[in-house]
C-alpha positions in Angstrom: -25.2 -30.4 9.0 -26.7 -31.5 5.7 -24.8 -31.1 2.5 -26.9 -29.6 -0.3 -26.3 -29.0 -3.9 -24.8 -25.8 -5.1 -27.3 -23.5 -6.8 -27.3 -20.2 -8.6 -29.1 -18.7 -5.7 -26.0 -19.1 -3.6 -24.2 -16.7 -5.9 -26.8 -13.9 -5.8 -25.4 -12.1 -2.7 -21.9 -12.1 -4.3 -23.4 -10.8 -7.6 -25.3 -8.0 -5.7 -22.1 -6.9 -3.9 -20.1 -7.0 -7.2 -22.8 -4.9 -9.0 -22.9 -2.5 -6.1 -19.1 -2.0 -6.2 -19.2 -1.5 -9.9 -22.0 1.1 -9.6 -20.1 3.0 -6.9 -17.0 3.0 -9.1 -19.0 4.3 -12.1 -21.2 6.7 -10.2 -19.3 9.9 -11.1 -19.2 9.1 -14.8 -22.9 8.4 -14.8 -23.7 11.8 -13.4 -21.5 14.2 -15.4 -18.0 13.6 -14.3 -15.8 12.9 -17.4 -13.8 10.3 -15.4 -10.5 12.1 -15.9 -9.4 11.9 -12.3 -11.3 15.1 -11.3 -8.9 17.9 -10.5 -5.8 15.9 -11.4 -3.4 16.7 -14.2 -3.7 14.1 -17.0 -0.2 13.5 -18.4 -1.8 12.6 -21.7 -2.9 16.2 -22.2 -0.6 18.0 -19.7 2.6 16.0 -19.6 5.1 16.6 -16.9 8.3 18.0 -18.3 11.9 17.8 -17.1 15.4 18.5 -18.5 16.8 15.5 -16.6 18.1 12.7 -18.8 16.4 9.3 -18.8 18.1 6.0 -18.2 15.1 3.8 -18.9 13.7 3.0 -22.4 10.1 3.4 -23.3 9.6 -0.4 -23.1 11.1 -0.5 -19.6 8.9 2.4 -18.5 5.7 0.6 -19.8 6.7 -2.7 -18.0 7.3 -0.8 -14.8 4.0 1.1 -15.0 2.1 -2.2 -15.6 3.9 -3.7 -12.6 2.9 -0.7 -10.4 -0.7 -0.9 -11.7 -0.9 -4.6 -11.1 0.6 -4.3 -7.6 -2.1 -1.8 -6.7 -5.2 -3.0 -8.5 -4.3 -6.7 -9.1 -4.5 -8.5 -12.3 -8.3 -8.7 -12.1 -8.2 -12.3 -10.9 -10.7 -11.8 -8.1 -11.5 -15.5 -7.9 -7.8 -16.4 -7.6 -7.4 -13.8 -4.8 -5.1 -11.5 -6.7 -6.9 -8.2 -6.2 -3.9 -6.0 -5.6 -2.7 -3.5 -3.0 0.8 -5.0 -2.5 2.6 -2.0 -1.0 6.0 -3.6 -1.0 5.9 -4.3 -4.8 4.8 -0.7 -5.5 7.6 0.6 -3.3 10.2 -1.6 -5.0 9.0 -0.6 -8.4 9.2 3.1 -7.6 12.8 2.6 -6.5 13.8 1.4 -10.0 14.0 4.9 -11.6 17.5 6.4 -11.3 16.8 9.9 -12.5 14.1 12.6 -12.4 13.6 12.0 -16.1 12.8 8.3 -15.4 10.2 9.3 -12.7 8.6 11.9 -15.1 8.5 9.2 -17.8 6.7 6.9 -15.4 4.1 9.5 -14.4 3.4 10.4 -18.0 3.1 6.8 -19.1 0.8 5.9 -16.2 -1.6 8.7 -17.2 -4.9 8.6 -15.3 -6.0 5.0 -14.4 -8.3 3.2 -12.1 -9.0 -0.4 -11.3 -12.3 -2.2 -11.6 -12.5 -2.6 -7.8 -11.2 0.9 -7.1 -13.7 3.1 -5.2 -11.4 6.1 -5.6 -12.0 6.5 -9.3 -9.2 7.1 -11.8 -6.1 8.9 -10.6 -2.7 9.9 -11.9 0.4 8.2 -10.5 1.2 10.8 -7.8 -2.4 10.7 -6.5 -2.4 6.9 -6.7 0.8 6.6 -4.7 -0.5 9.0 -2.0 -3.7 7.0 -1.8 -2.3 3.5 -1.7 1.1 3.9 0.0 1.5 4.5 3.7 3.0 7.8 4.9 6.1 5.8 6.1 6.6 4.3 2.6 6.1 7.7 0.9 8.7 9.3 3.3 11.2 6.5 2.5 10.6 6.9 -1.2 11.0 10.7 -1.0 14.2 10.3 1.1 15.6 7.9 -1.5 14.8 10.3 -4.3 16.5 13.2 -2.4 19.6 11.0 -2.0 19.7 10.5 -5.8 19.1 14.1 -6.6 15.6 13.6 -7.9 13.5 16.7 -7.2 10.1 15.0 -7.6 8.2 14.3 -4.3 5.1 12.3 -3.7 
């Protein structure tokens, strides 16, 4: 097999695939969808409310939300292979909240988000977890919340 020099033409198929994924991701917004997670509550405009106290500070909630988002969608380093969907990290992060107030704070801080490579479009945290976590993980998470007296289920 002959070695040949690397050329720009070698990247074209990858660029076409990337452009196609980007177009699929943006398709709804191009044709009238306002990109708000269609049919999902946006905590920015309709925040979840609970009387349960919080044990986490706003800063801790933001760090945890960024950790969850990064575990699902990656840090954007496609070339480094860090494109996300680490179910174990998401599950571990969702076990951190100790009260229903903490869970509600996470949901409200997460808002409606979507990653560059996401074909699902932007989603709120409950929809994101239902999409990216397996049924077994969701059942374990919900069982853990029941044992802590947290009334929120995913």
